[in-house]
C-alpha positions in Angstrom: -77.4 -11.5 3.3 -79.6 -14.5 2.5 -77.8 -17.8 1.5 -79.8 -18.0 -1.8 -78.1 -14.7 -2.7 -74.8 -16.6 -2.6 -75.8 -19.9 -3.6 -79.0 -21.0 -5.3 -81.3 -23.6 -3.6 -81.0 -25.8 -6.5 -77.2 -25.7 -6.5 -77.1 -25.9 -2.5 -79.1 -29.0 -2.4 -76.9 -31.0 -4.8 -73.7 -30.2 -3.0 -71.4 -32.3 -0.8 -71.5 -30.2 2.4 -75.4 -29.8 2.3 -76.0 -33.5 1.8 -73.2 -34.8 4.1 -73.4 -32.0 7.0 -76.1 -29.4 7.0 -79.0 -31.3 6.0 -78.3 -34.8 8.2 -76.6 -33.3 11.0 -77.5 -29.8 11.7 -80.8 -29.6 9.6 -79.7 -26.2 8.1 -81.5 -24.9 5.1 -82.1 -21.6 5.0 -79.5 -19.1 5.8 -79.2 -15.1 6.9 -76.1 -13.8 8.0 -73.3 -11.3 7.6 -69.2 -11.2 7.6 -68.4 -8.4 10.2 -65.0 -6.7 10.5 -63.6 -6.4 14.0 -60.7 -4.6 15.5 -57.1 -5.5 14.5 -58.2 -7.0 11.3 -60.1 -10.0 12.6 -63.6 -11.1 11.4 -66.6 -12.9 12.4 -69.2 -14.8 10.7 -72.8 -14.5 12.2 -75.3 -16.9 10.7 -78.8 -17.4 11.7 -80.4 -21.0 10.3 -83.6 -22.7 9.7 -84.8 -26.0 8.7 -85.8 -27.0 5.1 -89.5 -26.8 6.0 -89.5 -23.8 7.7 -90.4 -20.3 5.9 -87.6 -18.8 3.7 -86.0 -15.8 5.0 -87.3 -12.6 3.5 -85.9 -9.2 3.1 -87.6 -7.7 6.2 -86.0 -10.8 7.9 -82.5 -9.3 6.8 -83.5 -5.9 7.6 -84.0 -6.8 11.3 -80.8 -8.8 11.6 -78.9 -5.5 10.1 -80.3 -3.6 13.3 -78.8 -6.1 15.3 -75.6 -6.5 13.8 -73.8 -3.5 15.2 -74.6 -4.3 18.7 -73.1 -8.0 17.9 -70.3 -6.5 16.5 -69.4 -4.3 19.3 -70.1 -7.4 21.8 -67.5 -9.6 20.0 -65.2 -6.5 20.1 -65.5 -6.1 23.7 -65.0 -10.0 24.1 -62.0 -9.9 22.1 -60.3 -6.9 24.0 -61.0 -8.6 27.4 -59.2 -11.7 26.2 -56.2 -9.6 24.8 -56.1 -7.8 28.2 -56.5 -11.2 30.2 -53.4 -12.5 28.2 -51.2 -9.2 28.7 -52.1 -9.4 32.5 -51.0 -12.8 32.6 -47.8 -12.1 30.9 -47.1 -8.9 33.0 -47.7 -10.8 36.6 -45.7 -13.5 35.3 -42.4 -11.5 35.5 -43.3 -10.7 39.2 -44.0 -14.3 40.0 -40.7 -15.3 38.7 -38.9 -13.2 41.4 -38.0 -14.6 44.5 -38.5 -11.7 46.8 -42.1 -10.8 47.6 -44.1 -8.3 45.3 -47.3 -6.9 46.0 -49.2 -4.3 43.7 -51.9 -2.2 45.7 -54.6 -0.1 44.0 -55.6 3.6 44.9 -58.0 2.5 47.6 -55.6 -0.1 49.2 -57.0 -3.2 47.7 -54.3 -6.0 46.6 -54.5 -6.2 42.8 -51.6 -8.9 42.7 -49.7 -10.8 45.4 -46.6 -12.8 43.8 -45.9 -16.1 45.2 -43.0 -15.3 47.6 -45.3 -12.3 49.2 -48.3 -14.8 49.6 -45.9 -16.9 51.6 -44.8 -13.9 53.8 -48.3 -12.8 54.3 -50.0 -16.2 55.2 -47.2 -16.8 57.9 -48.2 -13.6 59.6 -45.0 -13.2 61.2 -44.9 -9.5 61.4 -46.7 -8.6 58.0 -50.5 -9.5 57.6 -53.1 -9.0 55.0 -56.1 -7.0 55.9 -59.1 -5.7 54.0 -57.8 -2.3 53.2 -54.2 -3.5 52.4 -51.3 -4.7 54.6 -50.1 -3.9 58.2 -47.4 -4.5 60.3 -47.4 -6.0 63.7 -45.4 -3.5 65.5 -47.0 0.0 65.9 -44.3 2.0 65.0 -43.3 -0.1 62.1 -47.1 0.0 60.8 -47.1 3.5 61.3 -44.0 4.4 58.9 -45.6 1.7 56.4 -48.7 3.2 56.2 -47.1 6.8 55.9 -45.2 5.4 52.8 -48.0 3.9 51.3 -50.1 7.1 51.5 -47.3 9.0 50.1 -46.8 6.8 47.3 -50.6 6.6 46.3 -50.6 10.5 46.4 -47.6 10.7 44.0 -48.3 7.9 41.8 -49.3 8.9 38.2 -48.2 12.6 39.1 -44.6 12.5 39.9 -41.9 14.8 38.2 -39.3 12.8 36.4 -36.7 14.0 39.0 -38.8 12.9 42.0 -37.6 10.4 44.0 -40.7 9.4 46.5 -41.3 6.2 48.0 -38.7 4.6 50.7 -37.8 1.6 53.1 -38.9 0.4 56.3 -37.8 -2.6 58.6 -40.6 -4.6 59.7 -39.9 -6.7 63.0 -41.1 -10.0 63.5 -42.8 -11.3 66.7 -40.9 -14.6 66.0 -37.7 -12.8 66.9 -36.2 -13.5 63.4 -34.5 -11.0 61.4 -36.9 -8.1 60.4 -38.3 -7.8 56.9 -36.8 -5.5 54.6 -39.9 -3.5 52.7 -39.6 -1.0 50.2 -42.4 1.2 49.0 -42.6 2.8 45.7 -45.3 4.6 43.5 -46.3 3.1 40.4 -45.9 5.7 37.5 -45.8 3.5 34.0 -47.0 6.7 31.9 -47.1 9.9 33.9 -50.8 10.1 32.8 -52.3 9.2 36.3 -54.6 6.5 34.4 -53.1 3.4 36.2 -55.1 1.2 38.0 -52.2 0.0 40.3 -50.6 2.7 42.3 -48.4 1.5 44.8 -45.6 -1.1 44.5 -44.4 -2.9 47.7 -41.2 -5.3 47.7 -40.8 -7.6 50.6 -37.5 -9.3 51.5 -36.4 -11.6 54.3 -32.8 -10.8 55.0 -32.5 -14.3 56.7 -33.1 -16.0 53.5 -30.3 -16.7 51.1 -30.0 -14.2 48.2 -31.7 -16.0 45.3 -30.7 -15.4 41.6 -33.2 -13.2 39.8 -30.7 -11.9 37.6 -31.9 -13.2 34.3 -35.2 -11.0 35.0 -33.1 -7.8 35.6 -30.8 -8.7 32.7 -33.8 -8.9 30.5 -35.5 -5.7 31.8 -32.7 -3.6 32.3 -29.9 -5.0 30.4 -27.6 -5.1 33.7 -24.5 -7.3 33.5 -24.6 -10.0 35.9 -22.3 -8.4 38.4 -24.4 -5.0 38.3 -27.7 -7.2 38.6 -26.5 -8.8 41.8 -25.7 -5.6 43.4 -28.9 -4.0 42.4 -30.8 -7.1 43.3 -29.0 -6.9 46.7 -30.6 -3.5 47.1 -33.9 -4.5 46.0 -33.7 -6.9 48.8 -33.0 -4.6 51.4 -29.1 -5.7 51.7 -26.9 -2.9 52.3 -23.6 -2.6 50.0 -21.2 -3.2 52.8 -23.3 -6.4 53.8 -23.6 -7.4 50.0 -19.8 -6.8 49.9 -19.0 -9.2 52.8 -21.6 -12.0 51.5 -20.2 -11.8 47.9 -16.5 -11.8 49.0 -16.0 -8.5 47.3 -14.5 -5.3 48.6 -16.7 -2.3 49.5 -15.2 -0.1 46.6 -15.9 -2.8 44.1 -19.5 -3.0 45.3 -19.7 0.8 45.1 -18.2 0.8 41.6 -20.8 -1.8 40.1 -23.6 0.4 41.6 -22.2 3.4 40.1 -22.1 1.7 36.6 -25.6 0.6 37.3 -26.6 4.4 38.2 -25.0 5.5 34.8 -26.5 2.9 32.9 -30.0 4.1 34.2 -29.0 7.7 34.5 -30.1 7.8 38.0 -27.8 10.0 40.6 -28.3 7.7 43.9 -28.7 4.1 45.1 -32.2 5.1 46.3 -33.1 6.8 43.0 -31.8 3.6 41.3 -33.8 1.1 43.4 -37.1 3.2 43.0 -36.5 3.5 39.1 -36.0 -0.3 39.0 -39.2 -0.8 41.0 -41.2 2.1 39.0 -40.2 0.5 35.7 -41.1 -3.1 37.1 -44.6 -1.5 38.2 -45.0 0.3 35.0 -44.5 -3.0 32.9 -47.2 -4.8 35.0 -49.6 -1.6 35.4 -50.2 -1.3 31.7 -52.4 -4.3 32.2 -55.9 -4.1 33.5 -55.6 -5.9 36.9 -57.7 -8.7 37.8 -58.2 -8.8 41.3 -57.3 -12.5 41.9 -55.9 -11.8 45.4 -58.7 -11.3 47.7 -58.1 -9.2 50.9 
């Protein structure tokens, strides 16, 4: 449309907005534009302006603009979706970044799509685990063989697992420094079962030599575990065995087993491994719904 279709020139020239803004500041007099309806109820106003001493817009100009409007509308919708995707991605990765244990999301080709703060520290130190162009590697040959087997297996099953399948597994990564070995868990990401997730492997890194930090609030938010059950599940995620956790927590082994049985009942799982992998897969599923940015260069 042309501005004169909405407001006659003689009325516009006597208006406050024209005399205090359009003419002295922007030198706007002639207008051609449109209001575009975007996705999710948003709107955009597109305007093309000319000064008062320029030729007024004609119907042929409006037709030319009309041919461009669908492309402008599409570009604005793409920008809007990218901004929304970025916001979702930040929200999803925030859950991982709040965890005290290391978390790595790996793509189908081995590229590291996201490395949380704790995992970044572990890889930077390079004491047993290092970042390489095609993923991560363990310093000890046998440990690395097992780690790569788990990663390859997780890639193959990610996005196509049966509901009852329990892929993934654990590996202890020895450290050249002689410190206590890292506990690493590898699980496939399967947020929707449609095979369309960009992230395919979820890796948890834990240093058993560190004090077990409290990520209880996160587990409670995501899985509705009571604090006692969340502590037991968190211990498993950190590679701490139930007997070791019982000693650390000052509980009987029977009590710890009871807590884990309750957690399995709550999540409808049948074993401790299935429980831990379910928690890992749901965490991975939460994050993998977002189109990941590669903000962690190999």
